[in-house]
C-alpha positions as CSV (number, residue, x, y, z in Angstrom):
1,M,93.2,92.4,126.7
2,E,90.6,95.2,126.6
3,S,90.0,96.0,122.9
4,Q,88.6,99.2,121.4
5,Y,88.0,98.0,117.9
6,F,88.1,94.7,116.0
7,W,87.5,93.4,112.4
8,M,86.9,89.8,111.3
9,S,88.5,88.5,108.1
10,L,86.2,87.7,105.2
11,D,86.6,84.0,105.9
12,D,85.9,84.5,109.7
13,L,89.2,82.7,110.6
14,E,91.2,85.7,111.8
15,Q,90.6,89.0,113.4
16,I,92.4,92.3,113.9
17,V,92.1,93.8,117.4
18,I,93.2,97.3,118.4
19,G,93.7,97.8,122.1
20,N,96.2,98.7,124.7
21,G,98.3,100.6,122.2
22,E,98.9,97.8,119.8
23,V,97.3,96.1,116.8
24,L,97.1,92.3,116.8
25,L,96.3,89.7,114.2
26,I,94.6,86.8,116.0
27,N,94.0,83.4,114.3
28,K,91.2,80.9,114.9
29,N,93.3,79.1,117.6
30,G,93.7,82.3,119.6
31,E,97.4,82.8,118.7
32,S,98.2,86.5,118.3
33,T,100.8,88.3,116.2
34,R,101.6,92.0,117.0
35,I,101.4,93.7,113.6
36,G,101.9,97.3,114.7
37,T,101.3,100.1,117.1
38,T,99.7,102.3,114.5
39,V,97.0,101.6,111.9
40,D,99.4,102.6,109.1
41,E,102.1,100.2,110.4
42,A,99.5,97.4,110.7
43,R,98.2,98.0,107.2
44,K,101.7,97.7,105.8
45,R,102.3,94.4,107.7
46,L,99.0,93.0,106.5
47,T,100.0,93.8,102.9
48,D,103.5,92.2,103.5
49,F,101.7,89.1,104.8
50,G,99.4,89.1,101.7
51,K,96.4,89.4,104.0
52,D,95.3,92.9,103.1
53,E,92.4,91.7,100.8
54,D,91.1,89.6,103.8
55,F,90.3,92.7,105.8
56,P,88.8,95.3,103.4
57,D,87.0,97.2,106.1
58,F,90.2,97.7,108.1
59,M,92.3,98.5,105.1
60,N,89.8,101.1,103.7
61,D,87.5,102.5,106.3
62,Y,89.3,102.9,109.6
63,N,91.5,106.0,110.1
64,G,92.5,105.7,113.7
């Protein structure tokens, strides 16, 4: 996957990757979960998962 942007979690165990028209949450084992096709959708899913505080830069700074 060719990514345009990515963010690491505060504990460096997960990352968010935006590329190819989707937003993925990838864990330390390389398993990915599609959390949206838009930033707003991905932010809502992260909040639903209780992971929004793990990615403060993505939740607050990125407006893509």
